[in-house]
PAFIPA-482528 format. One record per atom (N, C-alpha, C, O, CB): residue in three letters; y, x negated, z negated. Coordinates in steps of 0.2 Angstrom, whole numbers, padded with zeros to 4 digits, always signed. Each point is the difference from the previous one (the first is absolute). Glycine has a CB too. Layout:
<rs>
ALAYXZ ...
</rs>
This chain:
<rs>
MET-0078-0081-0316 MET+0007+0001+0001 MET+0004-0001-0006 MET-0001+0003-0005 MET-0001+0003+0014 GLY+0007-0009-0008 GLY+0005-0002-0005 GLY+0005+0007-0002 GLY+0001+0004+0004 GLY-0002-0016+0001 LYS+0004+0012-0012 LYS+0004+0004-0001 LYS+0006+0001+0004 LYS+0002+0006+0000 LYS-0006-0009-0010 LEU+0008-0001+0013 LEU+0005+0001+0005 LEU-0002+0002+0005 LEU+0003+0004+0003 LEU+0002-0011-0007 HIS-0012+0006+0007 HIS-0002+0003+0007 HIS-0001+0007-0002 HIS+0003+0004+0004 HIS-0008-0014+0002 GLU+0001+0012-0012 GLU-0001+0006-0001 GLU+0007+0005+0000 GLU+0000+0005+0003 GLU-0011-0010-0009 ALA+0015+0003+0002 ALA+0007+0004-0001 ALA+0003+0001+0008 ALA+0001+0005+0002 ALA+0001-0010-0014 ALA-0002-0001+0015 ALA+0003+0000+0009 ALA-0004+0005+0003 ALA+0003+0005+0003 ALA-0001-0017-0002 LYS-0009+0012-0001 LYS-0004+0004+0003 LYS+0002+0008-0003 LYS+0000+0005+0004 LYS-0009-0017-0001 GLY+0009+0013-0008 GLY+0001+0007-0003 GLY+0007+0002+0000 GLY+0002+0005-0002 GLY-0012-0007-0006 GLY+0015-0002+0011 GLY+0006+0001+0001 GLY+0004+0000-0007 GLY+0006+0003+0000 GLY-0010+0003+0010 ASN+0002-0009-0015 ASN+0004+0000-0006 ASN+0004-0006-0002 ASN-0002-0005-0004 ASN-0007+0012+0001 ALA+0015-0006+0006 ALA+0006-0005-0002 ALA+0001-0001-0007 ALA+0001-0006-0002 ALA+0005+0009+0012 GLU-0006+0002-0015 GLU+0002-0001-0007 GLU-0006-0005-0002 GLU+0002-0004-0004 GLU+0004+0017+0002 GLN-0012-0013+0003 GLN-0005-0004-0002 GLN+0001-0006+0003 GLN-0002-0005-0004 GLN-0004+0013+0003 ILE+0008-0009+0008 ILE+0001-0007+0002 ILE+0006-0004-0004 ILE-0001-0006-0001 ILE-0003+0010+0011 ASN+0009+0000-0011 ASN+0006-0003-0004 ASN-0002-0003-0008 ASN+0002-0004-0003 ASN+0007+0013+0011 LYS-0015-0004-0011 LYS-0001-0002-0006 LYS-0004-0005-0001 LYS+0001-0004-0005 LYS+0000+0014+0003 ILE-0007-0012+0008 ILE-0003-0006+0001 ILE+0004-0005+0001 ILE-0001-0006-0002 ILE-0008+0011+0005 LEU+0014-0005+0001 LEU+0004-0006+0002 LEU+0004-0002-0006 LEU+0001-0006-0001 LEU+0001+0010+0012 LYS+0000+0000-0016 LYS+0004-0002-0006 LYS-0004-0003-0006 LYS+0003-0003-0004 LYS+0007+0011+0008 LYS-0016-0007-0003 LYS-0005-0003-0006 LYS-0001-0009+0001 LYS-0005-0003+0002 LYS-0002+0015-0002 PRO+0011-0014-0003 PRO-0001-0009+0001 PRO-0005-0003-0003 PRO-0001-0006+0002 PRO+0012+0005-0003 TRP-0016+0004-0003 TRP-0007-0001-0002 TRP-0005+0000+0005 TRP-0005-0004+0000 TRP+0009+0009-0011 LEU-0003-0002+0016 LEU-0004+0001+0006 LEU+0000-0007+0004 LEU+0006-0003+0001 LEU-0004+0016-0001 PRO-0009-0016+0002 PRO+0001-0005+0004 PRO+0002+0001+0007 PRO+0000+0005+0002 PRO-0009-0010-0009 ILE+0011-0001+0010 ILE+0002+0000+0006 ILE-0005-0004+0005 ILE-0003-0005-0002 ILE+0015+0006-0002 GLY-0015+0002+0009 GLY-0005-0003+0005 GLY-0007+0001-0002 GLY-0004-0003+0002 GLY+0012-0005-0001 ARG-0010+0013-0005 ARG-0007+0001-0001 ARG-0001+0007+0001 ARG+0005+0004+0000 ARG-0006-0013-0009 ARG-0005+0011+0011 ARG-0001+0007+0000 ARG+0002+0005-0005 ARG-0003-0001-0006 ARG-0004-0004+0013 GLY+0010+0010-0005 GLY+0004+0004-0006 GLY+0006-0002-0003 GLY+0002+0001-0006 GLY-0012+0001+0004 SER+0013-0006+0006 SER+0006-0003-0003 SER+0006+0003+0002 SER-0001+0005+0004 SER-0004-0016-0006 ARG+0011+0010+0001 ARG+0006+0002+0003 ARG+0004-0004+0006 ARG+0006+0000+0000 ARG-0006+0003-0012 ASP-0005-0006+0016 ASP+0002-0004+0005 ASP+0000+0005+0007 ASP-0005+0002+0003 ASP-0001-0013-0009 VAL+0013+0012+0008 VAL+0001+0005+0004 VAL-0004-0002+0008 VAL+0000+0004+0005 VAL+0012-0001-0013 ASN-0014-0009+0009 ASN-0003-0002+0006 ASN-0007-0001+0000 ASN-0003-0002+0005 ASN+0012-0003-0003 GLU-0012+0006-0009 GLU-0007+0000+0000 GLU-0004+0004+0005 GLU+0002+0006+0001 GLU+0001-0009-0012 LYS-0009+0000+0014 LYS-0004+0005+0004 LYS-0005+0003-0004 LYS-0004-0004-0004 LYS+0007-0002+0014 ASP-0005+0012-0008 ASP-0006+0003-0004 ASP-0006-0002+0004 ASP+0000-0004+0005 ASP+0007+0014-0010 GLU-0013-0008+0002 GLU-0006-0002+0003 GLU-0001+0003+0007 GLU-0005-0001+0003 GLU+0000-0001-0015 GLU+0009+0006+0015 GLU+0000+0001+0007 GLU+0005-0003+0004 GLU+0001+0001+0006 GLU-0006+0010-0009 GLY+0009-0015-0001 GLY+0005-0004+0004 GLY+0007+0003+0001 GLY+0003-0001+0005 GLY-0012-0005+0000 PHE+0010+0010-0009 PHE+0007+0005+0000 PHE+0004-0003-0006 PHE-0003-0001-0005 PHE-0002+0011+0010 THR+0012-0010-0003 THR+0004-0001-0006 THR+0002+0006-0003 THR-0001+0005+0003 THR+0004-0015+0001 PRO+0001+0010-0009 PRO+0002+0007-0003 PRO+0005+0003+0005 PRO+0001+0006-0001 PRO-0003-0009-0011 LEU+0007-0001+0016 LEU+0004+0003+0004 LEU-0003+0003+0006 LEU+0003+0004+0004 LEU+0005-0012-0009 MET-0014+0006+0006 MET-0003+0002+0006 MET-0004+0007-0002 MET-0001+0004+0004 MET+0000-0016+0002 ARG-0001+0012-0012 ARG-0003+0006-0004 ARG+0006+0006+0000 ARG-0001+0006+0001 ARG-0007-0014-0008 ALA+0013+0006+0006 ALA+0007+0004-0002 ALA+0001+0003+0008 ALA-0002+0006+0001 ALA+0010-0014-0012 ALA-0007+0003+0016 ALA+0001+0003+0007 ALA-0004+0005+0003 ALA+0001+0006+0003 ALA+0003-0016-0001 GLU-0012+0008-0004 GLU-0004+0005+0002 GLU+0000+0007-0003 GLU-0001+0005+0002 GLU-0006-0014+0001 SER+0008+0008-0010 SER+0002+0007-0003 SER+0006+0004+0001 SER+0000+0006-0001 SER-0006-0011-0007 GLY+0011+0001+0012 GLY+0006+0003+0001 GLY+0005+0001-0006 GLY+0004+0005+0000 GLY-0009+0000+0009 SER+0004-0010-0014 SER+0004+0002-0006 SER+0006-0005+0001 SER+0000-0006-0002 SER-0010+0010-0006 LEU+0016-0002+0010 LEU+0007-0002+0000 LEU+0001-0004-0006 LEU+0002-0006+0000 LEU+0001+0016+0006 ALA-0004-0006-0011 ALA+0003-0003-0007 ALA-0005-0006-0002 ALA+0002-0004-0004 ALA+0003+0017+0001 CYS-0011-0013+0005 CYS-0005-0005-0002 CYS+0003-0006+0005 CYS+0001-0006-0002 CYS-0013+0015+0000 ILE+0013-0009+0009 ILE+0003-0004+0004 ILE+0006-0003-0002 ILE+0001-0006+0000 ILE-0006+0012+0007 GLN+0009-0003-0010 GLN+0007-0002-0002 GLN-0001-0004-0007 GLN+0004-0005-0002 GLN+0002+0016+0008 ALA-0012-0009-0011 ALA+0000-0004-0005 ALA-0002-0006+0001 ALA+0002-0005-0003 ALA-0002+0013-0003 LEU-0005-0009+0010 LEU-0004-0006+0002 LEU+0005-0004+0005 LEU-0002-0006+0001 LEU-0009+0012-0003 VAL+0016-0004+0005 VAL+0004-0004+0004 VAL+0004-0003-0005 VAL+0001-0006-0001 VAL+0000+0012+0012 ALA+0003-0001-0016 ALA+0004-0004-0005 ALA-0003-0004-0003 ALA+0004-0004-0003 ALA+0002+0012+0002 ALA-0014-0008-0001 ALA-0003-0006-0004 ALA-0002-0005+0005 ALA-0005-0004-0001 ALA+0000+0011-0009 LYS+0009-0008+0016 LYS-0001-0006+0004 LYS-0008+0000+0004 LYS-0004-0005+0001 LYS+0014-0003-0011 ALA-0012+0013+0011 ALA-0006+0000+0005 ALA+0001-0002+0007 ALA+0005+0001+0003 ALA-0009+0008-0010 ASP-0001-0013+0009 ASP+0001-0003+0007 ASP-0001+0007+0004 ASP-0005+0004+0000 ASP+0000-0018-0002 ILE+0010+0014+0006 ILE+0001+0006+0005 ILE-0006-0001+0006 ILE-0004+0004+0002 ILE+0018-0002-0004 ASN-0014-0008+0003 ASN-0004-0001+0007 ASN-0007-0004-0002 ASN-0004-0002+0005 ASN+0016+0000+0002 LEU-0014+0002-0012 LEU-0006-0002-0001 LEU-0005+0004+0003 LEU+0000+0006+0000 LEU+0004-0010-0009 LYS-0010+0000+0011 LYS-0004+0004+0004 LYS-0008-0001-0003 LYS-0003-0005-0003 LYS+0011+0002+0014 HIS-0011+0009-0009 HIS-0007+0001-0001 HIS-0004-0005+0004 HIS+0003-0003+0004 HIS-0003+0014-0007 ALA-0006-0013+0001 ALA-0004-0004+0005 ALA+0000+0001+0006 ALA-0001-0004+0005 ALA-0006+0002-0013 THR+0008+0008+0010 THR-0001+0003+0007 THR+0007-0001+0003 THR+0001+0002+0006 THR-0011+0006-0010 GLY+0015-0009+0000 GLY+0006-0001+0002 GLY+0004+0007-0001 GLY+0006+0000+0002 GLY-0009-0009+0005 ILE+0001+0014-0009 ILE+0003+0006-0002 ILE+0005-0001-0005 ILE-0001-0004-0005 ILE-0009+0011+0007 THR+0016-0004+0000 THR+0006+0000-0006 THR+0001+0006-0003 THR-0003+0005+0002 THR+0008-0014+0004 ALA+0000+0009-0011 ALA+0002+0007-0003 ALA+0003+0004+0005 ALA-0002+0005-0001 ALA+0003-0010-0011 LEU+0003+0003+0016 LEU+0003+0004+0005 LEU-0004+0003+0004 LEU+0001+0006+0002 LEU+0007-0013-0003 MET-0014+0003+0004 MET-0004+0003+0005 MET-0005+0006-0005 MET-0002+0005+0004 MET+0002-0018+0004 LEU-0001+0013-0014 LEU-0004+0004-0003 LEU+0005+0007-0001 LEU-0001+0005+0002 LEU-0006-0015-0009 ALA+0014+0008+0005 ALA+0004+0007+0000 ALA+0000+0004+0006 ALA+0001+0006+0001 ALA+0007-0012-0009 THR-0008+0001+0014 THR+0000+0003+0006 THR-0006+0004+0003 THR+0001+0005+0003 THR+0007-0014-0001 VAL-0013+0007-0005 VAL-0008+0003+0002 VAL+0001+0007-0003 VAL-0001+0005+0002 VAL-0007-0017-0001 LYS+0010+0011-0008 LYS+0000+0007-0004 LYS+0006+0004+0002 LYS+0000+0006-0002 LYS-0005-0011-0007 GLY+0010+0003+0013 GLY+0005+0004+0002 GLY+0005+0001-0005 GLY+0003+0006-0001 GLY-0011-0002+0008 HIS+0010-0010-0012 HIS+0004+0001-0004 HIS+0007-0004+0002 HIS+0002-0005-0001 HIS-0011+0007-0007 ALA+0012+0003+0011 ALA+0007-0004+0004 ALA+0006-0001-0006 ALA+0004-0004+0001 ALA-0006+0011+0011 THR+0002-0004-0017 THR+0005-0002-0006 THR-0002-0007-0002 THR+0004-0004+0000 THR-0001+0017-0005 CYS-0009-0014+0004 CYS-0003-0007-0002 CYS+0001-0004+0005 CYS+0003-0005-0002 CYS-0011+0009-0004 ILE+0007-0003+0012 ILE+0002-0005+0006 ILE+0008-0001-0001 ILE+0002-0006+0001 ILE-0011+0010+0008 LYS+0014-0001-0010 LYS+0006-0001-0001 LYS+0001-0005-0005 LYS+0004-0004+0000 LYS-0002+0014+0005 ALA-0005-0008-0011 ALA+0001-0005-0006 ALA-0003-0006+0001 ALA+0004-0005-0002 ALA-0004+0014-0006 LEU-0005-0011+0011 LEU-0003-0007+0001 LEU+0004-0002+0005 LEU+0000-0006+0000 LEU-0012+0008-0004 VAL+0014+0000+0009 VAL+0005-0003+0006 VAL+0007-0003-0005 VAL+0001-0006+0001 VAL-0007+0016+0010 VAL+0009-0006-0014 VAL+0006-0002-0005 VAL-0001-0006-0003 VAL+0003-0005-0001 VAL+0000+0017-0002 ALA-0010-0011+0000 ALA-0003-0007-0005 ALA-0001-0006+0004 ALA-0001-0006-0002 ALA-0006+0014-0007 GLY+0006-0007+0015 GLY-0001-0006+0005 GLY-0006+0000+0003 GLY-0002-0005+0002 GLY+0008-0002-0008 ALA-0010+0013+0007 ALA-0005+0000+0003 ALA+0000-0003+0007 ALA+0005+0001+0004 ALA-0008+0007-0011 ASP-0003-0011+0011 ASP+0000-0003+0006 ASP-0002+0007+0004 ASP-0005+0003-0001 ASP+0002-0016-0002 VAL+0008+0016+0008 VAL-0003+0006+0004 VAL-0004-0003+0006 VAL-0004+0004+0003 VAL+0014+0003-0006 ASN-0011-0013+0004 ASN-0004-0002+0006 ASN-0006-0005-0003 ASN-0003-0004+0004 ASN+0015+0005+0004 ALA-0014+0000-0013 ALA-0005-0004-0002 ALA-0006+0002+0003 ALA+0000+0006+0002 ALA+0004-0009-0013 LYS-0009+0000+0012 LYS-0006+0001+0003 LYS-0006-0001-0005 LYS+0000-0005-0003 LYS+0005+0002+0014 GLU-0010+0009-0010 GLU-0006-0002-0004 GLU-0004-0005+0004 GLU+0002-0002+0006 GLU-0003+0014-0011 ARG-0004-0014+0002 ARG-0004-0006+0002 ARG-0006+0003+0005 ARG-0001-0003+0005 ARG+0003-0003-0016 VAL-0004+0011+0010 VAL-0006+0002+0004 VAL+0002+0002+0007 VAL-0003-0002+0005 VAL-0004+0006-0015 ASN+0012+0001+0011 ASN+0001+0002+0007 ASN+0007-0002+0003 ASN+0001+0001+0005 ASN-0010+0009-0007 GLY+0013-0013-0003 GLY+0007-0002+0002 GLY+0004+0006-0001 GLY+0005+0000+0003 GLY-0009-0008+0006 THR+0003+0013-0013 THR+0003+0007+0000 THR+0006-0001-0006 THR-0001-0002-0005 THR-0011+0009+0011 THR+0017-0004-0003 THR+0007+0000-0004 THR-0001+0008-0002 THR-0004+0004+0002 THR+0012-0013+0005 ALA-0003+0010-0012 ALA+0002+0006-0003 ALA+0001+0004+0004 ALA-0003+0006+0000 ALA+0008-0010-0008 LEU-0001+0003+0014 LEU+0002+0005+0006 LEU-0006+0002+0003 LEU-0001+0006+0002 LEU+0012-0012+0000 HIS-0017+0001-0001 HIS-0006+0002+0003 HIS-0002+0005-0004 HIS-0002+0005+0003 HIS+0000-0016+0002 PHE+0001+0010-0012 PHE-0004+0005-0003 PHE+0005+0007+0000 PHE-0003+0006+0000 PHE-0005-0016-0009 ALA+0015+0010+0009 ALA+0002+0006+0000 ALA-0002+0004+0007 ALA-0001+0006+0000 ALA+0011-0010-0008 ALA-0010-0001+0013 ALA-0003+0004+0006 ALA-0006+0003+0000 ALA-0001+0006+0002 ALA+0007-0013+0004 LEU-0011+0003-0009 LEU-0007+0001-0001 LEU-0002+0006-0004 LEU-0005+0003+0001 LEU+0004-0014-0001 PHE+0006+0014-0004 PHE-0001+0004-0005 PHE+0006+0006+0001 PHE+0000+0004-0004 PHE-0005-0014-0004 GLY+0008+0010+0012 GLY+0004+0004+0003 GLY+0007+0003-0006 GLY+0003+0005+0000 GLY-0015-0002+0007 ARG+0013-0010-0010 ARG+0005+0001-0006 ARG+0008-0001+0003 ARG+0003-0005-0001 ARG-0012+0000-0009 ASP+0011+0009+0014 ASP+0007+0000+0003 ASP+0006-0001-0004 ASP+0005-0003+0001 ASP-0009+0011+0006 ASP+0003-0005-0014 ASP+0005-0002-0005 ASP+0000-0007-0001 ASP+0005-0003-0001 ASP-0005+0014-0004 CYS-0006-0013+0003 CYS+0000-0007-0003 CYS+0001-0005+0008 CYS+0003-0005+0000 CYS-0012+0008-0012 MET+0008-0002+0017 MET+0001-0003+0006 MET+0009+0000+0001 MET+0002-0005+0003 MET-0015+0009+0002 LYS+0017+0001-0007 LYS+0007-0001+0002 LYS+0002-0004-0006 LYS+0005-0004+0002 LYS-0003+0016+0004 SER-0004-0012-0013 SER+0001-0005-0005 SER+0000-0007+0003 SER+0005-0004-0001 SER-0009+0013-0007 LEU-0002-0011+0011 LEU-0002-0006+0002 LEU+0004-0002+0006 LEU+0002-0005+0000 LEU-0013+0007-0004 VAL+0013+0002+0008 VAL+0005-0002+0006 VAL+0005+0000-0002 VAL+0003-0004+0003 VAL-0009+0008+0005 ALA+0011-0001-0013 ALA+0006-0001-0002 ALA+0000-0006-0005 ALA+0005-0003+0000 ALA-0003+0016+0001 ALA-0007-0015-0003 ALA-0001-0007-0004 ALA+0000-0006+0005 ALA+0001-0006-0002 ALA-0008+0013-0008 GLY+0006-0006+0016 GLY-0001-0005+0005 GLY-0006-0002+0002 GLY-0001-0006+0003 GLY+0010+0002-0008 ALA-0015+0008+0005 ALA-0007-0002+0001 ALA+0000-0001+0008 ALA+0004+0004+0003 ALA-0009+0004-0013 ASP+0002-0012+0014 ASP+0000-0001+0006 ASP-0004+0005+0003 ASP-0006+0000+0000 ASP+0007-0011-0002 VAL+0003+0015+0006 VAL-0004+0006+0003 VAL-0005-0002+0006 VAL-0004+0004+0002 VAL+0015+0003-0004 ASN-0011-0013+0004 ASN-0004-0002+0006 ASN-0006-0006-0003 ASN-0003-0004+0004 ASN+0015+0006+0006 ALA-0012-0003-0016 ALA-0005-0004-0004 ALA-0007+0002+0004 ALA-0001+0005+0003 ALA+0008-0005-0014 LYS-0012-0005+0010 LYS-0006+0001+0002 LYS-0005-0002-0003 LYS+0000-0005-0004 LYS+0005+0004+0013 ASP-0010+0004-0009 ASP-0006-0002-0005 ASP-0005-0004+0003 ASP+0001-0001+0006 ASP+0001+0011-0012 ASN-0007-0013+0003 ASN-0004-0005+0004 ASN-0003+0002+0006 ASN-0003-0004+0003 ASN+0002-0001-0012 LYS+0001+0011+0010 LYS-0002+0003+0007 LYS+0004+0002+0005 LYS-0002+0002+0005 LYS-0005+0001-0010 GLY+0014-0005+0002 GLY+0005+0002+0005 GLY+0002+0006+0000 GLY+0004+0001+0004 GLY-0009-0008+0003 ALA+0004+0011-0012 ALA+0003+0007+0000 ALA+0007+0000-0004 ALA+0001-0004-0004 ALA-0012+0009+0005 SER+0014+0001+0001 SER+0007+0000-0003 SER-0001+0007-0005 SER-0004+0004+0002 SER+0011-0011+0008 ALA-0003+0007-0014 ALA+0001+0007-0004 ALA+0001+0006+0006 ALA-0003+0005-0001 ALA+0008-0012-0011 PHE-0002+0006+0016 PHE+0001+0005+0005 PHE-0006+0002+0003 PHE-0002+0006+0000 PHE+0013-0010+0003 GLN-0015+0000-0001 GLN-0006+0001+0003 GLN-0006+0003-0005 GLN-0004+0003+0002 GLN+0008-0012+0006 MET-0002+0007-0014 MET-0005+0004-0004 MET+0001+0006-0002 MET-0004+0005-0001 MET+0001-0015-0003 ALA+0010+0011+0003 ALA+0002+0008-0001 ALA-0001+0004+0006 ALA-0002+0006-0001 ALA+0011-0010-0007 SER-0008+0001+0015 SER-0003+0004+0005 SER-0006+0001+0001 SER-0002+0004+0004 SER+0010-0008+0000 MET-0013-0001-0006 MET-0007+0001+0001 MET-0003+0006-0005 MET-0005+0003+0001 MET+0004-0015+0004 TYR+0005+0012-0011 TYR-0003+0006-0006 TYR+0005+0005+0001 TYR+0000+0004-0005 TYR-0005-0012-0005 GLY+0010+0010+0015 GLY+0003+0006+0001 GLY+0006+0001-0004 GLY+0002+0006+0000 GLY-0011-0002+0004 PHE+0012-0009-0008 PHE+0005+0001-0005 PHE+0007+0001+0004 PHE+0003-0005-0001 PHE-0010-0001-0007 SER+0009+0011+0011 SER+0004+0000+0006 SER+0007-0002-0005 SER+0005-0003+0003 SER-0012+0014+0006 THR+0008-0009-0015 THR+0006-0001-0004 THR+0001-0007-0001 THR+0006-0002+0000 THR-0007+0011-0005 CYS-0004-0012+0003 CYS-0001-0009+0000 CYS+0003-0002+0007 CYS+0004-0005+0000 CYS-0015+0004-0007 VAL+0008+0004+0012 VAL+0000-0003+0007 VAL+0008+0000+0001 VAL+0004-0005+0001 VAL-0016+0009+0004 GLN+0015+0002-0007 GLN+0007+0001+0002 GLN+0005-0004-0004 GLN+0005-0003+0003 GLN-0008+0014+0000 THR+0001-0012-0010 THR+0004-0005-0004 THR-0001-0007+0003 THR+0005-0003+0002 THR-0005+0009-0012 LEU-0005-0008+0011 LEU+0000-0007+0003 LEU+0003-0001+0008 LEU+0003-0005+0002 LEU-0014+0003-0009 LYS+0011+0008+0010 LYS+0004-0001+0007 LYS+0007+0000-0001 LYS+0004-0004+0003 LYS-0012+0010+0003 THR+0010-0002-0011 THR+0007+0001-0002 THR+0002-0008-0003 THR+0006-0002+0001 THR-0008+0017-0004 ALA-0003-0018+0000 ALA+0002-0007-0003 ALA+0000-0005+0005 ALA+0002-0005-0002 ALA-0006+0008-0009 GLY+0002-0003+0017 GLY-0001-0003+0006 GLY-0006-0004+0001 GLY-0001-0006+0002 GLY+0013+0005-0003 ALA-0017+0004-0001 ALA-0007-0003+0000 ALA-0002+0000+0007 ALA+0001+0005+0003 ALA-0004-0001-0014 ASN+0000-0009+0014 ASN-0003-0001+0006 ASN-0006+0005+0002 ASN-0005-0002-0004 ASN+0010-0009+0002 ASP-0005+0015+0006 ASP-0004+0005+0001 ASP-0008-0002+0006 ASP-0004+0004+0002 ASP+0017+0004-0006 SER-0011-0015+0004 SER-0006-0002+0005 SER-0007+0000-0003 SER+0000-0001-0006 SER+0008-0006+0012 TRP-0013+0006-0002 TRP-0007+0000-0004 TRP-0003-0005+0004 TRP+0000-0001+0006 TRP-0001+0014-0009 SER-0002-0018-0002 SER-0004-0005+0001 SER-0003-0002-0006 SER+0002-0004-0004 SER+0005+0000+0012 ILE-0013+0006-0010 ILE-0004-0001-0006 ILE-0006-0004+0002 ILE-0003+0000+0006 ILE+0007+0012-0011 HIS-0005-0017+0001 HIS-0005-0004+0001 HIS-0006+0000-0003 HIS-0001-0002-0006 HIS+0009-0004+0009 LEU-0013+0010-0001 LEU-0005+0002-0003 LEU-0006-0006+0001 LEU-0001-0002+0006 LEU+0004+0015-0005 ASP-0007-0014-0007 ASP-0005-0005+0001 ASP-0007+0005+0005 ASP-0003+0005-0002 ASP+0008-0013-0011 ARG-0006+0004+0018 ARG-0006+0003+0003 ARG-0006-0006+0000 ARG+0001-0006+0000 ARG+0007+0015+0009 PRO-0014-0005-0009 PRO-0006-0004+0000 PRO-0001-0004+0006 PRO-0006-0003+0000 PRO+0002+0011-0006 
</rs>
């Protein structure tokens, strides 16, 4: 893992700023100051910062022109990672910086709103809805965030989605042998 990744994962914005100010560090090689470099697990420093919940690191990386919508090989974005971990303030910062609130990961077609529903992250859900997330988006099986929140018993998420105009119909397409 490169120094930027380590600093982002550890929530050390001061270290990120120091690394970015060192002109002698190479750009585009492991351990460099490339803000979009992926580590050995396929994550960028911004993804690591979003996962760790470090708003200061996100702000430093955004200021350094990190690609907000860069995807992991699975299609996961920094916004999705912040949502899974429940970092609503990070979600707001990523949205302001231009994060695509309706991006889908590649495996299941899940959006950040689906992740909020799966993990019962109502505060994150409210931030995503306020940012224009499609409350009726379906994953690859035809499931909406409303259906996921309902299945897992997250009543506050269900209410948030209902208030936002989510369709409450049920038709999920499950693979059957």
